[in-house]
C-alpha positions as CSV (number, residue, x, y, z in Angstrom):
1,M,-10.9,57.2,50.9
2,K,-12.6,57.6,53.9
3,L,-14.7,61.1,53.1
4,L,-16.8,63.5,55.3
5,R,-18.4,66.5,56.4
6,V,-18.2,68.0,59.6
7,G,-19.6,71.0,61.8
8,T,-22.6,72.1,62.7
9,A,-26.3,71.2,61.0
10,G,-26.2,73.1,57.4
11,A,-23.1,74.3,57.6
12,E,-20.7,71.3,57.1
13,K,-17.7,71.2,55.9
14,P,-15.8,68.7,53.7
15,A,-12.6,66.5,55.4
16,L,-10.9,63.2,55.3
17,L,-10.3,60.5,57.7
18,D,-6.5,59.3,56.3
19,A,-4.5,56.1,57.2
20,E,-3.7,57.4,60.9
21,G,-6.4,58.2,61.9
22,V,-6.0,62.2,61.7
23,L,-9.0,64.4,60.4
24,R,-8.2,66.6,57.5
25,D,-9.7,69.3,56.4
26,L,-10.5,69.4,52.8
27,S,-11.8,72.4,52.1
28,G,-9.4,74.2,50.5
29,V,-9.9,71.3,47.8
30,V,-13.5,70.8,47.0
31,P,-16.2,72.6,48.0
32,D,-18.3,69.7,49.7
33,I,-18.9,66.2,49.2
34,D,-21.4,65.5,47.0
35,G,-22.8,63.8,43.9
36,A,-20.7,66.8,41.7
37,L,-17.5,65.5,43.2
38,L,-18.1,61.7,42.9
39,A,-19.0,62.3,39.4
40,D,-15.6,64.5,39.1
41,G,-12.7,62.2,38.5
42,A,-10.4,65.2,38.6
43,A,-11.4,66.2,41.5
44,L,-11.5,63.0,43.1
45,G,-7.8,63.1,42.1
46,R,-6.8,66.2,43.4
47,V,-8.2,65.2,46.8
48,R,-6.2,61.8,47.1
49,A,-3.2,63.8,45.3
50,A,-3.5,66.1,48.7
51,A,-4.4,63.2,51.2
52,E,-1.3,60.9,49.9
53,G,0.8,64.0,49.7
54,G,0.5,65.1,52.9
55,E,-0.7,68.8,52.7
56,L,-4.0,69.1,54.1
57,P,-4.4,70.7,57.4
58,A,-5.7,68.6,60.6
59,L,-8.4,69.3,62.6
60,D,-9.4,69.1,66.1
61,A,-12.2,66.3,66.3
62,A,-12.9,66.9,69.9
63,G,-16.2,68.2,70.0
64,L,-16.9,68.7,66.4
65,R,-20.1,67.0,65.1
66,I,-20.0,64.5,62.0
67,G,-22.7,65.0,59.5
68,P,-23.6,63.1,56.8
69,P,-20.8,62.3,55.0
70,L,-23.2,63.1,51.9
71,A,-24.3,66.6,50.5
72,R,-27.4,67.4,48.4
73,I,-28.9,63.4,48.2
74,G,-30.6,63.3,45.5
75,K,-33.4,60.6,46.4
76,V,-33.1,57.3,48.8
77,V,-33.8,54.1,47.4
78,C,-34.5,51.1,49.6
79,I,-34.6,47.6,49.4
80,G,-37.1,45.7,51.8
81,L,-36.7,42.1,52.8
82,N,-33.1,41.8,51.1
83,Y,-31.8,39.5,53.9
84,H,-32.7,35.5,53.9
85,D,-32.8,35.7,57.6
86,H,-34.7,38.8,58.0
87,A,-37.5,37.2,55.5
88,R,-37.7,34.2,58.0
89,E,-37.8,36.2,61.3
90,T,-40.6,38.1,59.8
91,G,-42.2,35.1,58.2
92,A,-42.2,36.7,55.0
93,E,-41.5,34.7,51.7
94,P,-38.4,36.0,50.1
95,P,-39.5,38.5,47.2
96,A,-38.6,37.6,43.6
97,E,-37.7,40.4,42.7
98,P,-36.3,43.2,45.0
99,V,-38.8,45.6,47.2
100,I,-38.4,48.8,46.3
101,F,-39.6,52.1,48.4
102,F,-38.2,55.4,49.3
103,K,-37.0,57.3,51.9
104,A,-36.9,61.2,51.6
105,A,-33.9,62.7,51.6
106,D,-34.5,65.2,54.2
107,T,-35.0,62.1,57.0
108,V,-30.9,61.6,56.4
109,V,-28.8,63.0,59.8
110,G,-25.4,63.0,61.0
111,P,-24.4,59.8,62.8
112,Y,-24.2,60.8,65.8
113,D,-27.6,62.8,65.4
114,T,-30.7,62.6,68.2
115,V,-33.1,60.3,66.3
116,L,-36.9,61.3,67.2
117,V,-39.9,58.8,68.1
118,P,-42.7,60.2,66.3
119,R,-45.7,61.6,67.7
120,G,-47.7,58.9,69.0
121,S,-45.6,56.2,67.9
122,V,-45.6,52.6,70.1
123,K,-43.3,50.7,67.3
124,T,-40.5,52.6,66.2
125,D,-37.8,49.4,65.5
126,W,-34.1,49.4,63.7
127,E,-32.2,48.4,61.0
128,V,-28.6,47.9,60.4
129,E,-28.0,48.9,56.4
130,L,-25.4,48.8,54.1
131,A,-25.6,52.2,52.1
132,V,-24.9,52.3,48.1
133,V,-23.6,55.7,47.1
134,I,-23.9,55.9,43.0
135,G,-20.9,57.9,41.3
136,R,-21.9,57.6,38.0
137,T,-25.5,58.3,36.1
138,A,-27.0,54.9,35.3
139,R,-29.8,53.8,33.4
140,Y,-30.7,50.5,32.2
141,L,-27.5,48.6,32.9
142,E,-26.8,45.6,31.7
143,S,-24.9,43.3,34.3
144,V,-24.5,43.1,37.6
145,E,-20.8,44.4,37.0
146,D,-21.8,47.4,35.4
147,G,-24.0,47.8,38.6
148,L,-20.6,47.7,40.9
149,A,-19.2,49.8,38.5
150,H,-21.5,52.7,39.0
151,V,-20.7,52.7,42.9
152,A,-19.2,55.6,44.2
153,G,-18.6,54.2,47.8
154,Y,-20.4,52.8,50.4
155,A,-21.5,54.5,54.1
156,V,-23.4,52.7,57.1
157,A,-27.1,53.8,57.5
158,H,-29.7,53.0,59.9
159,D,-33.2,52.6,58.3
160,V,-35.4,53.6,61.3
161,S,-38.5,52.3,61.1
162,E,-42.3,53.1,62.6
163,R,-44.1,49.2,61.9
164,E,-47.3,50.4,62.7
165,F,-47.5,53.7,60.6
166,Q,-45.5,50.9,57.7
167,I,-48.1,47.8,58.3
168,E,-51.1,48.6,59.8
169,R,-52.3,52.4,58.8
170,G,-52.7,51.4,54.7
171,G,-50.7,52.0,51.9
172,T,-47.7,51.6,51.3
173,W,-44.8,51.5,53.5
174,D,-43.6,54.9,53.4
175,K,-45.3,56.6,56.4
176,G,-43.2,54.2,58.6
177,K,-40.7,55.6,56.5
178,N,-39.9,59.2,56.6
179,C,-40.4,60.2,59.8
180,E,-38.1,63.2,61.0
181,T,-34.3,62.0,61.4
182,F,-35.0,58.5,60.2
183,N,-32.2,58.1,58.1
184,P,-29.0,58.5,60.2
185,L,-26.0,58.7,57.4
186,G,-22.2,57.9,58.0
187,P,-19.8,58.5,59.5
188,W,-17.8,58.3,56.5
189,L,-18.3,57.6,52.6
190,V,-15.8,54.8,52.1
191,T,-14.9,54.7,48.5
192,A,-15.4,51.6,46.5
193,D,-11.6,50.9,45.8
194,E,-11.4,50.7,50.1
195,V,-14.0,48.1,50.1
196,A,-12.8,44.7,48.3
197,D,-16.4,42.7,48.8
198,P,-19.6,44.5,49.4
199,Q,-21.0,41.0,50.0
200,A,-18.5,40.3,53.0
201,L,-19.5,42.9,55.6
202,S,-20.4,42.3,59.0
203,L,-23.0,44.5,60.5
204,K,-23.5,44.6,64.2
205,L,-26.3,47.0,65.9
206,W,-26.6,47.3,69.6
207,V,-29.9,48.9,71.8
208,N,-28.6,49.6,75.2
209,G,-25.6,48.0,75.1
210,E,-27.3,44.5,73.9
211,L,-26.4,42.9,70.5
212,K,-29.5,42.9,68.8
213,Q,-28.3,42.4,65.1
214,D,-25.2,40.3,64.0
215,G,-24.8,39.5,60.4
216,T,-23.1,39.6,57.0
217,T,-24.2,41.0,53.8
218,G,-23.4,37.7,52.5
219,E,-27.1,36.8,53.3
220,Q,-28.1,39.3,51.1
221,I,-30.8,37.6,48.6
222,F,-30.3,40.7,46.2
223,A,-26.4,41.1,46.2
224,V,-25.1,44.9,45.2
225,G,-24.4,45.1,41.8
226,E,-27.6,43.1,41.0
227,V,-29.7,46.0,43.3
228,V,-27.9,48.9,41.2
229,R,-28.8,47.2,37.9
230,Y,-32.1,46.0,38.8
231,V,-33.5,49.6,40.3
232,S,-31.9,51.7,36.9
233,Q,-34.6,49.6,34.9
234,F,-36.9,51.8,36.5
235,M,-35.6,54.4,37.3
236,T,-32.5,56.9,36.6
237,L,-29.7,56.8,39.5
238,Y,-27.6,59.8,39.5
239,P,-24.2,60.6,41.3
240,G,-25.3,61.3,45.3
241,D,-28.0,59.2,44.9
242,V,-28.4,56.4,47.4
243,I,-29.7,53.1,48.5
244,N,-29.9,51.6,51.6
245,T,-29.5,47.8,50.8
246,G,-31.9,46.2,53.3
247,T,-31.0,45.2,57.1
248,P,-30.4,41.5,58.5
249,A,-32.5,39.2,61.2
250,G,-32.5,40.9,64.7
251,V,-35.2,43.8,64.3
252,A,-37.5,43.9,66.9
253,L,-40.7,43.2,64.5
254,G,-39.2,40.4,64.4
255,Q,-38.5,39.2,68.4
256,P,-41.0,37.2,70.2
257,E,-43.9,39.3,72.4
258,P,-43.7,41.7,74.0
259,K,-41.3,43.1,71.1
260,P,-38.8,45.3,72.0
261,F,-39.7,48.6,70.4
262,L,-37.8,51.8,70.8
263,R,-38.5,54.5,73.5
264,A,-37.6,58.1,74.7
265,G,-34.0,57.5,76.3
266,D,-33.0,54.2,74.2
267,V,-29.5,54.0,72.6
268,V,-28.7,52.5,69.4
269,E,-25.2,51.7,67.9
270,L,-24.4,50.2,65.0
271,E,-21.5,49.4,62.7
272,I,-20.3,48.2,59.6
273,A,-16.6,46.5,59.1
274,G,-14.5,49.3,57.3
275,L,-17.5,51.8,57.3
276,G,-17.6,52.9,61.0
277,R,-19.9,53.2,63.7
278,Q,-23.2,55.2,64.7
279,R,-24.7,56.1,68.0
280,Q,-28.2,57.5,68.2
281,E,-29.9,58.4,71.3
282,F,-33.6,58.5,71.3
283,K,-35.9,61.0,72.0
284,N,-39.6,62.3,71.8
285,A,-40.3,64.4,68.9
């Protein structure tokens, strides 16, 4: 299923994109798309039955905002330097274990919302990423298979980053990762049963129409199941938590000087095969 949330920010309602590409209203079946729904097999079954039964009312998509496909996110865990080609382009050694950092849940915005360039920023960068959404409580998982079994679905994430704040201002990466609007998510939460192999997805990103990133999740150093298993050794993952699993080569940081960091007026588009497409205009904060 392709689940999404539509409406003005803070007042979104649940929806579904059916097999014919028609937007359907789920608000008569479930109150929202969140961790509680993803952990409730019976509720998900009702959604699936309603979709297959053709009983869901259609929504007029014209002019309707698409919000993040997940409400009440508990935490956004991020994996750094998780693509062989990205590590090479930045001159970093591939990590022996996954690099973990966090984004605050309030950085998450819709896939077409405006992204704000922070005040004083001269190194705002782009990163297309596969987001993993947790559907079952995960703690001390023992295998890659266990990791995958705890995944409810997948989405497109844009891990917007400010490299000066991240790298040059001391401390951890968090200062360059948690600026307002720095995690567009969606358009859809695609349930795991529709993604046959999360290690065979193409990722692309364009800046002002120019292709900048063109990668595949097959380049991941730590695959999705291993990432979930590994993270569960250090923290409990709950339904509705999100893991951003890293970005392939092609970010501004890895380009020759002068590096083409983002400015107000730039337009970024990104997509992952089968998971949908995003578009953001950048403006000054």
